[in-house]
N, C-alpha and C positions, 0 to 999 in steps of 0.2 A: 631910884636905883640907878649908881655912876656906875659905867664900865667903861675899859678903854684898855689903850697899850701903854704901857711904861718903858721907854729906854733906860739902860743906864750903861755910861761908858767908863769905861778906867781906863786910861789913856797908857799908863806905866805898860799893862799887860796887852795893849791894842786888843782886846774883846767887847765885844757889845753882846749884852744879854738884854734879850727880848723877853719881857713878861704881858702875862694877862692876867687881870684883876677884875672880877666878875661874883655874878650871885647866879649860874647858871644851875636851875635844879636838876639836868640830866646829867649822870655822869657818862653818857654816851656821848652828848655833844661837847663835853668839856675835853672827852678824849679827842674828839676829831679837834679841839683846837692844840690840845697839850701833846699829842703823837699825831696825825694828820698831816697838817701843815710843813711840820718840821723848822718850822721858822722862831716857835714858842720855845724858851728854854724851860719854861714854868709857867702853871697856872696858879693864881691866888685866889682862895675862894672866902669872901665875905662871911661864911657861915658851912665851914666843914666839919664841923661834929654835929653840926643838925643834922648837914647833907648826909653824913653817914650811918645818922640814927633813923633818918626816916624812911633809908636805901634798905637799911637791917629790917625795920618794920614793915616794910613792901613786902619784904619773902621774895624779891627779885633777882634769883642766882646770877644771873647775866649782868645786872647791872653793879650787883654787887661785889661780883669779879673784875668789872671795870673800875670798881672805886678802890679797890684793893691792888690793883695794878699800876693805878695810876700815882698811889700813896706808895707803893715800894719803890717804883721807880723815878721817887722824887720828881715826879711831874705835877701835883697836886699839891699843894700848903694850906696853910692856914692863912689869912690875910695877917695875922699879928705876927707871922715871921717876917714880913716885907721888910719893916725897918733895919732889923736884924742882918739882914740877907743884904740891903745896899749898902751898911757899913761896914760889911765884911769882904 
């Protein structure tokens, strides 16, 4: 599994977006990337639907709250959104 950082720079806006793409299975670890360091704008997960359903099945309310917080705060996105976000 490949994980890494992508940097997308739009010169017209003078803005750099730093994104992380990966497959981390623990929402709290994803939160440390998406929220904790402050340098990453968004985490793109390669299996976000599966992550959500597995956390729901686990019954761990803390992890479920973290996933919901990341999604509602637009910090955790599906990898299929990446190409559309890069063009917009």
